[in-house]
N, C-alpha and C positions, 0 to 999 in steps of 0.2 A: 732231139729233145723237142717235144711237143709243148706249145704254150697254150694255156687256157685263155679264153677270150678276155677275161679280166687282166691277165698279164699282158696280153698283146695291146690292150687299150692303155695300160699304164706306161708300157715301153714306148709306144708311138707318142703319147703325150709328153713324156720325159724328153724325147727326141725333139719335139716341136718347142718345148720350153728352153731346151738347151740352145736351139738355133736362135731363139729370140734374145738369149742372153750372150750370143757371140760364140757359143760352142758348136762345133761340128755336130750335125744330127746323128751321125752314126756313132761317134764317140759318146754322146749322151744316151743313146739307145743301148749301147754296150754296157755302160754304167748301170742303167736301169736293170738290165737282164742279170748282171752279176750281183746286184743288190737283192733282187727277188730269188736268185738261186739258192736252192737248199744244199748244194755241194759245189765244190770248185769245178769250173768249166775250162776246157782246153780251147785254144783258138779254133779249132775245127768244130767244136760244139757251138761255139758262138756264131761263126760263119753259117752253119747249117740252121741254127735256130732263127736268125735274123734275115736269112737269105741275102747275105752280102759277101763281096769278094773277100778271099782270105788275106790279100795284101791290104785291104781297107781295115780288116780286123787287126792285123799286126800293127799298123800305123796308129790306130785308135787305142790299142792297148798301151803302147809306148807313151801316148799323150796321157792317158788316165794314170799311168804310173808316175809321170812326171808331176801330175797334180796330187800324188800321194792318195789317190781315192781307192786304188786297187793295189794288190801285190800279187806277185807270182809265188806259187807254192808247189810242192812236189808230192807225188804219191808213190808208195813203195811199188816197184815193178813197172813203173811208167816213166819214161825218160823225158816225156813231154812236160812243158810248163802247164800248170793249171792256175786259174785266176780267181781270186776272191775280192770281193769289195768290202770296204768298211760297212758294217751293219748298223751301227748306232747313228741314228739321224742327227743327234747333236754333235757327234764327232765329225760327220760329213759336213754339216754346216760350218763348224769351226775350221776345218781343213780348207773349204772353199773360200771362206772369208780371208783366211790367212794367205792363201795363194793369191787371191785377187788384189789383196793389200800389197803383197810383195811385187806382184807383176805389174800392177796399174797405178795404185795410189803412191807408193814410195818413189817411183821414177818421176811422177808428176809433182810430188812435193820438192824433190830435187830441183826441177826446172822452175818451179814457182819461186823457191828461195833465191835462186839465181836471178830471176826476173825482178823480184823485189829489191835486191841489192843493186843490180845494174840499173834498174828503173829509178832509183833514187839519185842516180848520177847521170841520167839520160835527159839532157835538156829538151830533146825533141818529143819526149813522152809526155802527153798531157797529164795533168795532176789527177783527173778523174780516172784515167786508165790505170795509173799506178794504184789508186785507191781500190778499184775493182780487183786488181791482181792481189792485192793484200788481203782483201775480203775472202777470196777464194782460198789463198794460202791459210788464212786463220780457220776458215771452216774445215778444210781437210786436216790441218794440224789438230783441231778439236776432235774430229772424228777419229783420227788415228790415236790420239791420247785416250779417248773413250774405249776404243777396241782394246788397247793395252791393259786398261783397268779391268775389262770384262773377260778377256780371253782365257784366263785360267780358272774362272768360276766353274764349279761343279754344275752339271746340267740341271739339277734340282733348283739350285740358287738362281740360274739363269731364267728358268721358267718363271720363278717368283718375280724376278725383275721385270720380265716381259709382261706379266699379267698386271703388274703395278703401273705400267706406262701411262694409261689414261688417268688413273687416279693421281699420279705425280703431277701430270699436267694441270689437272684441275686445282690441286693443292698449291702449285706454284702461281696460279692466278693468270690473269689476261694481260700481263705487262708486255708480252711479245706482239699481241694484237695492237696494243696502243702504239708500240714503236713502228710497226708497218703501216699503220694508219698515217702517222706523221710523214713517212717517206713518200707516200703516194701524192701526186699533185691534185 
């Protein structure tokens, strides 16, 4: 499978961005290739297109499947697995946010809740430290609650919400700026 220069640029950049977000570069490049593909691809197609080892492709495909960003499909007369990626960018965004929340935020919230409870009974923990633990807990709880409110919105509604962002901030005023100014010495 031959890739156009534009497809190559997109795939390489997707890999670079993936690496910056803590995702293996090859995993991100395979996701980009499958996202751009006009047909389901086999692991062999992927290895050949990206010039990567077949074993690396297999491991990367398993990772992408665990993230629910791709799925295996089958074609009549071909016993091999073929892979397709989610094509809707809003669904990709939703899946990535959901998986990151499940893998990173939820376990962190569990530990923060434990620390907040234990910190209230820990005489050796300074009050300021407990306060900061509770602030992080409150922030992540608030973000998690907001996510739960928004995750089932249709893409068109979500687009309108995102477009309103700056307008909502201006509407609400500058109370937040005043609070931060008070906190700084």
